N, CA, C and O of each residue as an XYZ file, in Angstrom:
952
protein
N      91.952     37.205     -1.837
C      92.033     36.329     -0.420
C      92.042     34.611     -0.537
O      91.350     33.864     -1.227
N      92.842     34.403      0.183
C      93.214     32.950      0.640
C      92.093     32.156      1.128
O      91.150     32.482      1.849
N      92.450     30.841      0.486
C      91.117     30.342      1.244
C      90.760     30.469      2.854
O      89.801     31.068      3.340
N      91.810     29.731      3.555
C      91.927     30.136      4.901
C      91.375     31.458      5.661
O      90.875     31.334      6.779
N      91.465     32.623      5.087
C      91.050     33.702      5.647
C      89.743     33.726      5.703
O      89.083     33.844      6.736
N      88.973     33.521      3.671
C      87.980     33.379      3.430
C      87.272     32.568      4.492
O      86.705     33.173      5.403
N      87.257     31.057      4.444
C      86.882     30.160      5.193
C      86.488     30.818      6.941
O      85.349     30.833      7.407
N      87.396     31.176      7.470
C      87.435     32.091      8.709
C      86.465     32.962      9.018
O      85.726     32.998     10.002
N      86.591     34.146      7.427
C      85.483     35.061      7.596
C      84.070     34.634      7.482
O      83.255     35.216      8.199
N      83.781     33.970      6.914
C      82.641     33.302      6.322
C      82.098     32.565      7.546
O      80.938     32.822      7.866
N      82.638     31.875      8.112
C      82.078     30.786      9.114
C      81.778     31.805     10.133
O      80.627     31.819     10.570
N      82.798     32.829     10.671
C      82.168     33.903     11.492
C      80.841     34.529     11.587
O      80.003     34.402     12.480
N      80.794     35.287     10.417
C      80.146     35.627      9.989
C      78.580     35.032     10.039
O      77.549     35.595     10.408
N      78.799     33.666      9.523
C      77.162     33.279      9.526
C      76.669     32.694     10.697
O      75.492     32.359     10.827
N      77.838     32.514     11.858
C      77.664     32.462     13.058
C      76.625     33.552     13.765
O      75.880     33.231     14.691
N      76.674     34.642     13.299
C      76.330     35.509     13.936
C      74.537     35.813     13.275
O      73.690     36.631     13.633
N      74.517     34.863     12.320
C      72.754     34.933     11.978
C      72.504     33.309     12.121
O      71.701     32.681     11.430
N      73.198     32.847     12.970
C      72.738     31.484     13.672
C      72.588     30.399     12.439
O      71.733     29.516     12.364
N      73.655     30.695     11.474
C      73.705     29.559     10.114
C      74.970     29.164     10.646
O      75.719     29.902     11.285
N      75.268     27.414     10.219
C      76.728     26.842     10.247
C      76.800     26.792      8.686
O      75.901     26.689      7.852
N      78.287     26.910      8.545
C      78.932     26.402      7.432
C      79.397     25.285      7.595
O      79.544     25.036      8.792
N      79.803     24.215      6.701
C      80.630     23.332      6.776
C      81.935     23.159      6.110
O      82.058     23.866      5.110
N      82.851     22.475      6.373
C      84.052     23.215      5.485
C      83.801     22.646      4.023
O      84.436     23.207      3.130
N      83.038     21.706      3.700
C      82.529     21.283      2.442
C      82.162     22.400      1.623
O      82.623     22.798      0.553
N      81.096     22.885      2.461
C      80.064     23.960      1.955
C      81.119     25.379      1.819
O      81.125     26.027      0.772
N      81.710     25.639      2.619
C      82.634     26.778      2.672
C      83.874     26.652      1.251
O      84.424     27.577      0.654
N      83.987     25.449      1.082
C      85.240     25.419     -0.217
C      84.209     25.699     -1.636
O      84.497     26.394     -2.610
N      83.092     25.018     -1.426
C      82.057     25.671     -2.664
C      81.503     27.102     -2.431
O      80.819     27.433     -3.400
N      81.574     28.206     -1.335
C      81.097     29.143     -2.021
C      82.326     30.230     -2.284
O      82.174     31.355     -2.760
N      83.741     29.552     -1.806
C      85.191     30.047     -2.177
C      85.130     29.953     -3.581
O      85.208     30.945     -4.307
N      84.944     28.374     -4.145
C      84.731     28.537     -5.691
C      83.805     29.211     -6.159
O      84.236     29.714     -7.196
N      82.663     29.544     -5.971
C      81.655     30.583     -6.449
C      82.085     32.020     -6.918
O      82.027     32.691     -7.948
N      82.848     32.227     -4.784
C      83.309     33.575     -5.188
C      84.290     33.978     -6.364
O      83.999     35.018     -6.955
N      85.466     33.255     -6.795
C      86.161     32.981     -7.472
C      85.580     32.967     -9.115
O      86.012     33.752     -9.959
N      84.765     32.163     -9.331
C      84.151     32.148    -10.651
C      83.555     33.559    -10.754
O      83.884     34.303    -11.678
N      82.754     33.898     -9.891
C      81.832     35.239    -10.105
C      82.950     36.219    -10.326
O      82.878     36.759    -11.430
N      84.078     36.640     -9.498
C      84.998     37.690     -9.691
C      85.804     37.477    -11.147
O      86.002     38.479    -11.834
N      86.216     36.315    -11.560
C      86.274     36.120    -13.041
C      85.383     36.244    -13.751
O      85.600     37.400    -14.116
N      84.657     36.000    -14.174
C      83.341     36.222    -15.026
C      82.911     37.674    -15.365
O      82.767     38.280    -16.427
N      82.757     38.013    -14.009
C      82.927     39.428    -13.590
C      83.457     40.265    -14.461
O      82.660     41.011    -15.029
N      84.444     40.343    -14.697
C      85.786     40.575    -15.703
C      85.539     40.723    -17.254
O      86.360     41.349    -17.925
N      84.210     40.053    -17.946
C      83.891     39.689    -18.904
C      82.461     40.388    -19.278
O      82.042     40.769    -20.371
N      81.867     40.421    -17.989
C      80.365     40.714    -17.912
C      80.254     41.251    -16.700
O      81.060     41.094    -15.782
N      78.852     42.154    -16.660
C      78.348     42.773    -15.645
C      77.717     41.886    -14.771
O      76.623     41.455    -15.134
N      78.269     41.438    -13.458
C      77.595     40.666    -12.856
C      77.047     41.139    -11.467
O      75.905     41.000    -11.027
N      78.253     41.796    -10.820
C      78.504     42.402     -9.628
C      79.017     43.738     -9.603
O      80.060     43.982    -10.209
N      78.370     44.688     -8.935
C      79.294     45.452     -8.643
C      80.070     45.459     -7.271
O      80.823     46.430     -7.197
N      80.087     44.789     -6.368
C      80.485     44.236     -5.313
C      81.743     43.675     -5.642
O      81.588     42.531     -6.069
N      83.259     44.130     -5.602
C      84.092     43.002     -6.034
C      85.133     42.907     -4.757
O      85.913     41.961     -4.870
N      85.273     43.566     -3.765
C      85.970     43.330     -2.529
C      85.456     41.789     -1.801
O      84.244     41.599     -1.696
N      86.238     40.933     -1.410
C      86.220     39.877     -1.343
C      85.442     39.595      0.267
O      85.007     38.480      0.551
N      85.360     40.689      1.163
C      85.019     40.426      2.174
C      83.601     40.991      2.231
O      82.856     40.525      3.093
N      83.058     42.116      1.263
C      81.741     42.744      0.989
C      81.058     41.665      0.081
O      79.848     41.505      0.242
N      81.672     40.952     -0.804
C      81.393     39.654     -1.489
C      80.283     38.789     -0.391
O      79.087     38.519     -0.504
N      81.347     38.494      0.756
C      80.751     37.825      1.839
C      79.762     38.096      2.535
O      78.901     37.274      2.846
N      79.773     39.198      2.835
C      78.498     39.387      3.652
C      77.532     40.381      3.154
O      76.480     40.600      3.754
N      77.950     41.135      1.803
C      76.298     41.491      0.974
C      75.802     40.749      0.153
O      74.706     41.042     -0.324
N      76.636     39.304     -0.328
C      76.102     38.697     -1.240
C      75.663     37.571     -0.465
O      74.506     37.420     -0.074
N      76.748     36.679     -0.225
C      76.466     35.388      0.983
C      75.686     35.320      2.221
O      74.701     34.595      2.361
N      76.154     36.084      3.093
C      75.680     36.253      4.248
C      74.267     36.538      4.189
O      73.476     35.989      4.955
N      73.821     37.599      3.076
C      72.805     38.324      3.032
C      71.750     37.366      2.231
O      70.537     37.435      2.430
N      72.309     36.532      1.371
C      71.510     35.436      0.775
C      70.969     34.301      1.804
O      69.829     33.836      1.806
N      71.955     33.982      2.614
C      71.330     33.008      3.468
C      71.076     33.301      4.854
O      71.240     32.543      5.810
N      70.617     34.602      4.854
C      69.857     35.024      6.535
C      68.015     34.410      6.322
O      67.170     34.328      7.214
N      67.840     34.023      4.673
C      66.364     33.612      4.744
C      66.497     32.128      4.765
O      65.583     31.538      4.188
N      67.349     31.455      5.253
C      67.747     30.100      5.328
C      66.744     29.433      6.236
O      66.392     28.308      5.882
N      66.207     29.935      7.371
C      65.191     29.300      8.585
C      64.104     29.277      7.774
O      63.273     28.474      8.198
N      63.726     29.905      6.648
C      62.220     29.748      6.536
C      62.116     28.778      5.331
O      61.014     28.386      4.946
N      63.143     28.439      4.806
C      63.015     27.426      3.504
C      63.264     25.959      4.210
O      63.167     25.056      3.379
N      63.511     25.583      5.315
C      63.672     24.282      5.661
C      62.871     22.845      4.958
O      63.238     21.802      4.418
N      61.654     23.456      5.307
C      60.574     22.552      4.876
C      60.542     22.414      3.433
O      60.060     21.301      3.219
N      60.769     22.893      2.518
C      60.275     22.920      1.483
C      61.156     21.468      0.589
O      62.266     20.987      0.815
N      59.980     21.047     -0.586
C      60.655     19.934     -1.382
C      61.087     20.884     -2.551
O      62.039     20.486     -3.222
N      60.482     22.160     -2.907
C      61.049     22.833     -3.923
C      61.059     24.778     -4.301
O      60.016     25.432     -4.315
N      62.159     25.258     -4.512
C      62.088     26.558     -4.417
C      62.835     27.195     -5.228
O      64.063     27.135     -5.289
N      61.760     28.139     -6.200
C      62.307     29.158     -7.273
C      62.772     30.674     -6.636
O      62.151     31.269     -5.756
N      63.871     31.091     -7.220
C      64.576     32.429     -7.075
C      63.852     32.770     -8.634
O      63.763     32.011     -9.598
N      63.465     33.939     -8.520
C      63.246     34.517     -9.752
C      63.822     36.191     -9.557
O      63.820     36.960     -8.595
N      64.413     36.331    -11.309
C      65.542     37.458    -11.123
C      66.722     37.303    -10.544
O      67.400     38.253    -10.153
N      67.129     35.832    -10.426
C      68.634     35.922     -9.593
C      69.649     36.133    -10.082
O      70.636     35.798     -9.428
N      69.861     36.770    -11.425
C      71.001     37.292    -11.807
C      72.076     36.595    -11.718
O      72.350     35.698    -12.515
N      72.980     37.015    -10.495
C      74.084     36.200    -10.533
C      74.300     34.766     -9.652
O      75.281     34.106     -9.310
N      72.856     34.659     -9.479
C      72.417     33.613     -8.665
C      71.967     33.894     -6.853
O      71.806     32.926     -6.109
N      71.838     35.103     -6.436
C      71.412     35.592     -5.311
C      70.070     35.627     -5.083
O      69.565     36.289     -5.990
N      69.215     35.227     -4.292
C      70.069     34.231     -3.218
C      69.901     32.704     -3.396
O      69.968     31.897     -2.469
N      69.667     32.391     -4.738
C      69.234     31.324     -4.654
C      70.646     30.165     -4.708
O      70.549     29.036     -4.228
N      71.967     30.696     -5.397
C      73.213     29.499     -4.851
C      73.294     29.570     -3.590
O      73.046     28.580     -2.902
N      73.613     30.617     -3.112
C      74.167     30.053     -1.620
C      72.799     29.504     -0.635
O      73.055     29.016      0.466
N      71.664     29.593     -1.001
C      70.669     28.888     -0.242
C      70.968     27.573     -0.874
O      70.962     26.705     -0.001
N      71.124     27.282     -1.588
C      71.620     25.939     -2.519
C      72.216     25.077     -1.796
O      71.805     24.056     -1.246
N      73.555     25.728     -1.851
C      74.815     25.404     -1.568
C      74.515     24.838      0.296
O      75.304     24.159      0.954
N      73.416     25.274      0.682
C      73.353     25.210      2.504
C      72.229     23.687      2.137
O      72.292     22.745      2.926
N      71.534     23.628      1.251
C      70.146     22.776      1.116
C      70.240     21.873     -0.250
O      69.598     22.068     -1.281
N      71.286     20.742      0.018
C      71.614     20.276     -1.290
C      70.842     19.115     -1.311
O      71.391     18.207     -1.936
N      69.582     18.796     -0.764
C      68.549     17.821     -0.764
C      67.015     18.696     -1.383
O      65.929     18.122     -1.458
N      67.198     19.889     -1.703
C      66.107     20.790     -1.581
C      66.104     21.033     -3.363
O      66.967     21.727     -3.903
N      65.002     20.347     -4.134
C      65.130     20.857     -5.445
C      65.208     22.680     -5.582
O      64.517     23.408     -4.869
N      66.087     23.153     -6.531
C      65.912     24.501     -6.738
C      65.644     24.901     -8.299
O      65.993     24.043     -9.110
N      65.032     26.171     -8.851
C      64.966     26.853     -9.827
C      65.018     28.023     -9.865
O      64.305     28.802     -9.232
N      66.254     28.394    -10.954
C      66.764     29.738    -10.858
C      66.326     30.003    -12.068
O      66.378     29.209    -13.007
N      65.741     31.456    -12.121
C      64.834     32.239    -13.412
C      65.493     33.533    -13.532
O      65.503     34.381    -12.640
N      66.086     33.657    -14.769
C      66.842     35.260    -15.301
C      66.406     35.473    -16.418
O      66.115     34.570    -17.202
N      66.298     36.642    -16.650
C      65.539     37.137    -18.224
C      67.093     37.407    -19.120
O      66.881     37.560    -20.323
N      68.134     37.462    -18.842
C      69.390     37.191    -19.529
C      69.957     36.158    -19.686
O      70.525     35.709    -18.691
N      70.023     35.497    -20.767
C      70.957     34.543    -21.159
C      72.369     34.176    -20.830
O      72.679     32.988    -20.746
N      73.469     35.377    -20.590
C      74.445     35.532    -20.463
C      74.432     35.178    -18.611
O      75.177     34.272    -18.238
N      73.914     35.626    -17.965
C      73.822     34.959    -16.396
C      73.479     33.882    -16.423
O      74.208     33.324    -15.603
N      72.491     32.800    -17.044
C      72.241     31.468    -17.219
C      73.486     30.831    -17.406
O      73.774     29.781    -16.832
N      74.172     31.372    -18.120
C      75.348     30.848    -18.598
C      76.512     30.720    -17.560
O      77.086     29.681    -17.235
N      76.743     32.009    -17.101
C      77.150     31.985    -15.561
C      77.168     30.801    -14.741
O      78.086     30.142    -14.251
N      75.564     30.678    -14.715
C      75.243     30.044    -13.477
C      75.500     28.302    -13.688
O      75.902     27.591    -12.768
N      75.179     27.779    -15.103
C      75.564     26.864    -15.821
C      77.055     26.547    -15.481
O      77.261     25.367    -15.198
N      77.972     27.261    -15.461
C      79.660     26.704    -15.108
C      79.036     26.817    -13.752
O      78.590     25.805    -13.212
N      78.987     27.820    -13.253
C      79.086     27.373    -11.563
C      78.305     26.200    -11.019
O      78.587     25.767     -9.902
N      77.069     25.506    -11.942
C      76.414     23.997    -11.683
C      77.639     23.214    -11.735
O      78.012     22.558    -10.763
N      78.305     23.261    -12.880
C      78.971     22.239    -13.587
C      80.309     22.315    -12.539
O      80.820     21.215    -12.329
N      80.911     23.421    -11.886
C      82.493     23.385    -11.294
C      82.293     23.070     -9.737
O      83.122     22.465     -9.058
N      81.189     23.523     -9.316
C      80.930     23.162     -8.220
C      80.152     21.445     -7.951
O      79.915     21.080     -6.799
N      79.940     20.850     -8.743
C      79.120     19.603     -9.199
C      77.120     19.696     -8.538
O      76.471     18.714     -8.176
N      76.759     20.727     -8.568
C      75.255     21.177     -7.876
C      74.655     20.121     -8.537
O      74.948     19.851     -9.702
N      73.739     19.424     -7.814
C      72.434     18.650     -8.252
C      71.205     19.365     -7.878
O      71.131     20.416     -7.241
N      70.261     18.658     -8.356
C      68.813     19.470     -7.883
C      68.940     20.961     -8.346
O      68.627     21.844     -7.547
N      69.320     21.234     -9.413
C      69.507     22.585     -9.742
C      68.940     22.990    -10.924
O      69.879     22.787    -11.695
N      68.073     23.410    -11.569
C      67.537     23.898    -12.663
C      67.667     25.441    -13.142
O      67.480     26.384    -12.372
N      68.010     25.581    -14.510
C      68.595     27.141    -14.539
C      67.468     27.227    -15.878
O      67.291     26.352    -16.725
N      66.849     28.425    -15.789
C      65.811     28.890    -16.830
C      66.167     30.337    -17.503
O      66.147     31.364    -16.826
N      66.428     30.331    -18.611
C      66.519     31.905    -18.966
C      65.024     32.187    -19.472
O      64.608     31.226    -20.120
N      64.186     33.138    -19.369
C      63.153     32.954    -19.343
C      62.332     34.539    -18.676
O      62.719     34.887    -17.560
N      61.206     35.455    -19.399
C      60.773     36.508    -18.725
C      59.831     35.338    -17.652
O      59.184     34.343    -17.981
N      60.073     35.930    -16.316
C      58.937     35.467    -15.261
C      57.531     35.561    -15.536
O      56.769     34.814    -14.922
N      56.920     36.684    -16.688
C      55.940     36.441    -16.975
C      55.294     35.490    -18.041
O      54.136     35.119    -18.233
N      56.333     35.273    -18.579
C      56.053     33.843    -19.775
C      56.030     32.501    -19.297
O      55.378     31.607    -19.837
N      57.032     32.301    -17.867
C      57.120     30.968    -17.385
C      56.196     30.947    -16.570
O      55.989     29.787    -16.213
N      55.280     31.939    -15.915
C      54.261     31.606    -15.246
C      53.072     31.220    -15.432
O      52.160     31.072    -14.618
N      53.118     31.000    -16.945
C      51.549     30.249    -17.743
C      51.973     29.225    -18.097
O      51.090     28.571    -18.651
N      53.581     28.377    -18.033
C      53.700     26.895    -18.117
C      53.325     26.288    -16.893
O      53.569     26.809    -15.805
N      52.725     25.176    -17.034
C      51.871     24.467    -16.142
C      52.460     23.678    -14.735
O      52.212     23.295    -13.592
N      53.555     23.787    -15.947
C      55.018     22.891    -14.997
C      55.124     23.205    -13.639
O      55.084     22.611    -12.562
N      55.326     24.757    -14.212
C      55.821     25.697    -12.787
C      54.537     26.358    -11.988
O      54.653     26.617    -10.790
N      53.246     26.634    -12.731
C      52.624     27.488    -12.077
C      51.774     26.999    -10.709
O      50.996     26.075    -10.943
N      51.793     27.336     -9.721
C      51.264     27.040     -8.705
C      51.485     25.898     -8.232
O      50.630     25.130     -7.791
N      52.909     25.673     -8.308
C      53.553     24.057     -8.199
C      54.753     24.382     -7.172
O      55.173     23.393     -6.571
N      55.334     25.541     -6.895
C      56.326     25.618     -5.960
C      56.237     26.251     -4.452
O      55.644     27.260     -4.069
N      56.839     25.537     -3.908
C      56.697     25.851     -2.217
C      57.065     27.379     -1.694
O      56.462     28.119     -0.917
N      58.112     27.526     -2.320
C      58.655     28.955     -1.867
C      59.411     29.714     -3.254
O      60.316     29.478     -4.054
N      58.665     30.493     -3.036
C      59.139     31.703     -4.541
C      60.349     32.679     -3.887
O      59.806     33.567     -3.230
N      61.571     32.775     -3.864
C      62.418     33.716     -3.287
C      62.883     35.000     -4.457
O      62.885     34.854     -5.680
N      63.268     36.274     -3.697
C      63.704     37.207     -4.681
C      64.109     38.344     -3.663
O      63.598     38.779     -2.632
N      65.541     38.718     -4.578
C      66.013     39.641     -3.515
C      66.468     41.217     -4.682
O      67.215     41.075     -5.650
N      65.841     42.589     -4.303
C      66.266     43.633     -4.927
C      66.056     43.807     -6.062
O      66.885     44.435     -6.721
N      64.459     43.133     -6.875
C      64.307     42.632     -8.098
C      63.435     43.827     -8.488
O      63.622     44.292     -9.612
N      62.282     44.517     -7.513
C      61.498     45.263     -8.303
C      60.303     45.717     -7.140
O      60.041     44.824     -6.334
N      59.682     46.790     -7.002
C      59.090     47.198     -6.095
C      57.935     46.040     -5.694
O      57.418     45.412     -6.617
N      57.626     45.826     -4.607
C      57.024     44.980     -3.999
C      55.120     44.702     -4.401
O      54.353     43.877     -3.904
N      54.822     45.902     -5.614
C      53.535     45.589     -6.303
C      53.474     44.761     -7.834
O      52.573     44.213     -8.469
N      54.934     44.987     -8.050
C      55.304     44.371     -9.096
C      55.800     42.995     -8.768
O      55.368     42.091     -9.483
N      56.637     42.683     -7.803
C      57.640     41.969     -7.474
C      56.576     40.784     -7.098
O      56.937     39.616     -7.242
N      55.016     41.141     -6.525
C      53.792     40.138     -6.231
C      53.154     39.072     -7.769
O      52.854     37.885     -7.892
N      53.177     40.216     -8.680
C      52.818     39.749     -9.969
C      53.643     38.831    -10.232
O      53.209     37.810    -10.764
N      55.004     38.948     -9.938
C      56.354     37.944    -10.700
C      56.077     36.618     -9.905
O      56.123     35.496    -10.409
N      55.776     36.905     -8.557
C      56.213     35.633     -7.688
C      55.137     34.639     -7.654
O      55.191     33.449     -7.963
N      53.796     35.582     -7.070
C      52.551     34.442     -6.537
C      51.812     33.586     -7.419
O      51.078     32.659     -7.077
N      52.171     34.130     -9.048
C      51.366     32.961     -9.950
C      52.241     31.368     -9.881
O      51.856     30.246    -10.211
N      53.718     31.899     -9.236
C      54.131     30.313     -9.018
C      54.199     29.460     -7.768
O      54.688     28.348     -7.571
N      53.513     30.380     -6.922
C      53.404     29.745     -5.406
C      52.199     28.646     -5.383
O      51.331     28.931     -6.208
N      51.969     27.611     -4.735
C      50.993     26.783     -4.604
C      50.375     27.080     -3.488
O      51.160     27.493     -2.634
N      49.367     27.037     -3.180
C      48.444     27.145     -2.156
C      48.603     27.052     -0.957
O      48.286     25.950     -0.509
N      49.067     27.957     -0.060
C      49.740     27.307      1.138
C      51.266     27.741      1.320
O      51.861     27.723      2.398
N      51.828     28.151      0.037
C      52.803     27.954      0.104
C      53.424     29.635      0.515
O      52.758     30.491      1.097
N      54.595     29.763      0.120
C      55.164     31.240      0.706
C      55.917     32.251     -0.399
O      56.562     31.944     -1.401
N      55.749     32.942     -0.110
C      56.906     33.931     -1.620
C      57.502     34.673     -0.186
O      56.776     34.972      0.763
N      59.228     34.938     -0.251
C      59.921     35.531      0.434
C      60.825     36.705     -0.164
O      61.881     36.497     -0.762
N      60.310     37.883      0.059
C      60.868     39.285     -0.552
C      61.696     39.817      0.387
O      61.363     40.327      1.457
N      63.148     39.631     -0.207
C      64.132     40.255      0.400
C      63.857     41.848     -0.027
O      63.633     42.115     -1.207
N      63.887     42.954      1.057
C      63.698     44.244      0.692
C      64.897     45.070      1.406
O      65.803     44.514      2.028
N      64.785     46.424      1.239
C      65.428     47.116      1.993
C      65.265     47.652      3.327
O      64.443     47.045      4.013
N      65.783     48.533      3.807
C      65.301     49.196      5.317
C      63.868     49.597      5.160
O      63.100     49.006      5.919
N      63.328     50.491      4.325
C      62.496     51.377      4.471
C      61.123     50.306      3.456
O      61.340     50.346      2.245
N      60.338     49.772      3.710
C      59.191     49.243      2.746
C      58.058     49.693      3.222
O      57.061     49.296      2.619
N      57.839     50.608      4.379
C      56.298     50.968      4.860
C      55.682     51.225      3.338
O      54.984     50.355      2.817
N      55.898     52.126      2.846
C      55.339     52.869      1.621
C      54.818     51.615      0.657
O      53.649     51.459      0.303
N      56.122     50.617      0.253
C      55.777     49.641     -0.572
C      54.855     48.836     -0.093
O      54.055     48.502     -0.967
N      54.596     48.286      1.193
C      53.794     47.637      1.355
C      52.527     48.426      1.610
O      51.596     47.719      1.224
N      52.127     49.442      2.032
C      50.943     50.392      1.814
C      50.231     50.184      0.633
O      49.041     49.870      0.600
N      51.324     50.446     -0.838
C      50.910     50.483     -2.182
C      50.486     48.955     -2.709
O      49.783     48.759     -3.700
N      51.071     47.865     -1.820
C      50.732     46.604     -2.379
C      49.735     45.782     -1.802
O      49.805     44.557     -1.713
N      48.431     46.785     -1.257
C      47.152     46.044     -0.760
C      46.410     45.287     -2.000
O      45.985     44.132     -2.012
N      46.381     46.122     -2.891
C      45.428     45.886     -4.120
C      46.307     44.186     -4.555
O      45.733     43.103     -4.670
N      47.351     44.374     -4.670
C      48.223     43.485     -5.705
C      47.539     42.294     -4.424
O      46.474     41.769     -4.748
N      47.990     41.990     -3.369
C      48.093     41.027     -2.543
C      46.612     40.610     -2.505
O      46.315     39.443     -2.249
N      45.854     41.368     -2.707
C      44.269     40.826     -2.943
C      43.958     40.112     -3.901
O      43.368     39.031     -3.920
N      44.473     40.897     -4.921
C      43.968     40.369     -6.362
C      45.006     39.103     -6.638
O      44.687     38.432     -7.620
N      45.896     38.779     -6.109
C      46.787     37.852     -6.583
C      46.439     36.680     -5.514
O      46.622     35.475     -5.688
N      46.010     37.180     -4.610
C      45.793     35.764     -3.210
C      46.861     35.817     -2.630
O      47.333     34.687     -2.498
N      47.581     36.732     -2.146
C      48.418     36.633     -0.913
C      48.404     37.285      0.538
O      47.573     38.179      0.381
N      48.746     37.349      1.588
C      48.848     37.898      2.488
C      50.042     37.717      3.410
O      50.670     36.658      3.377
N      50.414     38.788      4.304
C      51.608     39.335      4.346
C      50.944     38.839      5.913
O      50.012     39.214      6.624
N      52.247     37.546      5.991
C      52.356     36.882      7.193
C      53.570     37.177      8.672
O      53.439     37.003      9.883
N      54.829     37.739      7.730
C      56.145     38.044      8.909
C      56.352     39.195      8.276
O      55.883     39.209      7.139
N      57.052     40.450      8.721
C      57.664     41.334      8.442
C      59.188     41.255      9.413
O      59.105     41.945     10.428
N      60.286     40.658      9.273
C      61.654     40.767      9.811
C      62.696     41.627      9.438
O      63.311     41.541      8.375
N      62.935     42.658     10.534
C      63.462     43.495     10.283
C      65.042     42.944     10.997
O      65.195     42.497     12.134
N      66.119     43.146      9.921
C      67.362     42.040     10.262
C      68.428     43.181     10.364
O      68.000     44.170      9.768
N      69.630     43.391     10.892
C      70.784     44.208     10.757
C      71.794     43.167     10.217
O      71.900     42.346     11.128
N      72.370     42.894      9.470
C      73.211     41.710      9.208
C      74.736     42.313      9.750
O      75.166     42.038     10.871
N      75.568     43.284      8.653
C      76.499     43.730      9.394
C      76.872     45.190      8.602
O      76.364     45.719      7.613
N      77.732     45.504      9.285
C      78.230     47.245      8.947
C      76.790     47.842      8.908
O      75.949     47.658      9.788
N      76.527     48.922      7.251
C      75.077     49.378      7.423
C      74.416     48.402      6.448
O      73.667     48.979      5.660
N      74.483     47.247      6.311
C      73.330     46.403      5.343
C      72.140     46.258      6.498
O      72.431     45.906      7.641
N      71.084     46.491      6.190
C      70.005     46.222      7.045
C      68.624     45.395      5.804
O      68.902     45.432      4.605
N      67.577     44.882      6.133
C      66.966     44.232      5.510
C      65.920     44.105      6.435
O      65.904     44.020      7.663
N      64.561     44.114      5.086
C      63.568     43.866      5.692
C      62.816     42.348      4.913
O      62.412     42.430      3.753
N      62.689     40.891      5.776
C      62.354     40.205      5.160
C      60.732     39.658      5.317
O      60.388     38.984      6.288
N      59.956     39.979      4.415
C      58.831     39.879      4.001
C      58.325     38.477      3.935
O      58.634     38.101      2.804
N      57.822     37.685      4.437
C      56.864     36.148      4.165
C      55.390     36.383      4.007
O      54.525     36.636      4.844
N      55.330     36.195      2.408
C      53.861     36.330      2.168
C      53.153     35.016      1.962
O      53.664     34.235      1.159
N      52.099     34.685      2.551
C      51.426     33.311      2.091
C      50.325     33.334      1.623
O      49.414     34.097      1.945
N      50.304     32.379      0.703
C      49.301     32.193     -0.389
C      48.576     31.781     -0.032
O      48.728     30.661      0.455
N      47.058     32.518     -0.031
C      45.875     31.909      1.021
C      44.713     31.784     -0.452
O      43.580     31.310     -0.363
N      45.165     32.181     -1.393
C      44.116     31.644     -2.690
C      44.752     31.511     -3.815
O      45.942     31.822     -3.755
N      44.235     31.039     -5.152
C      44.857     30.677     -6.147
C      44.510     31.663     -6.821
O      43.361     32.106     -6.831
N      45.979     32.372     -7.814
C      45.609     33.743     -8.700
C      45.290     33.192     -9.856
O      45.528     32.160    -10.482
N      44.445     34.553    -10.008
C      43.480     34.561    -11.127
C      44.306     34.406    -12.656
O      45.155     35.277    -12.847
N      44.133     33.390    -13.738
C      44.737     32.866    -14.815
C      45.061     34.028    -15.427
O      45.973     33.942    -16.250
N      44.482     35.284    -15.226
C      45.147     36.295    -16.198
C      46.334     36.688    -15.386
O      46.833     37.611    -16.029
N      46.952     36.514    -14.474
C      48.043     36.739    -14.254
C      48.837     36.235    -14.014
O      48.496     35.101    -13.676
N      50.620     36.475    -13.925
C      51.030     37.658    -14.815
C      50.457     38.104    -15.720
O      49.836     37.285    -16.397
N      50.396     39.674    -16.172
C      49.637     40.260    -17.414
C      51.349     40.071    -18.152
O      52.411     39.795    -17.593
N      51.063     40.333    -19.495
C      52.283     40.071    -20.782
C      53.829     40.831    -20.199
O      53.843     41.554    -19.203
N      54.720     40.603    -20.784
C      56.062     40.917    -20.069
C      55.817     42.554    -20.228
O      55.172     43.025    -21.165
N      56.215     43.074    -19.540
C      56.353     44.130    -19.526
C      55.660     45.092    -18.735
O      56.144     46.067    -18.160
N      54.129     44.602    -18.779
C      52.967     45.436    -18.154
C      52.970     45.699    -16.609
O      52.672     46.792    -16.128
N      53.341     44.579    -15.859
C      53.371     44.400    -14.501
C      54.104     45.469    -13.850
O      53.756     45.988    -12.789
N      55.706     45.950    -14.902
C      56.408     47.002    -14.330
C      55.428     48.358    -14.663
O      55.039     49.077    -13.742
N      55.137     48.579    -15.839
C      54.670     49.724    -16.486
C      53.095     49.918    -15.407
O      52.768     51.054    -15.064
N      52.509     49.065    -15.106
C      50.838     49.348    -14.435
C      50.570     48.807    -13.318
O      49.410     48.476    -13.071
N      51.518     48.622    -12.479
C      51.534     48.145    -10.917
C      50.128     47.925    -10.806
O      49.301     48.666    -11.338
N      49.790     46.740    -10.003
C      48.322     46.473     -9.438
C      48.060     47.503     -8.426
O      46.983     47.523     -7.830
């Protein structure tokens, strides 16, 4: 896809979710897409390789939560993978500090290249299991907004995310169209970890893509024993 076609497609689709993308931002999104496709030939970063699908299934999907993060000083993306939603959000918010975390070093190496090529500032990339990083006092209960897209079942995800969130901060969980059962099963995790669901927004992006955006407020401190050791949250959800 040539740049002009890409820019038109990205700008038009972003306007449908009430987001405006500048020429400079569009150029960075294009460079990001080209890097994603190039590196994807060497390693498994995404199953989506059609350019138009990358635009709306990765880029538009990621920035659909942009309205919820504008007041934040710092944002963490846990289980960022190839940088979603963290990199698209960062490209729209150059003055906010972002921390992207993933357990696979090869993904972090890819994101280091994205950071270098796009000259992105205020972006920290960390190779770690979130269960281990959440014990670090630099990050524990220090983050305004923690985001995650398609990482785990909600009960598990909350144990990954809430320990990083400062009191009165929020988690943003980007879930698929059917979350009612997940929400029901997450009541104990919410109570135990100090979270409260504040907003459930159902959005239809484009085509068949639907999202439920869960905004979870941190109402009390998370007990220090959480998260449990790496692997346990997934095997024994709260």
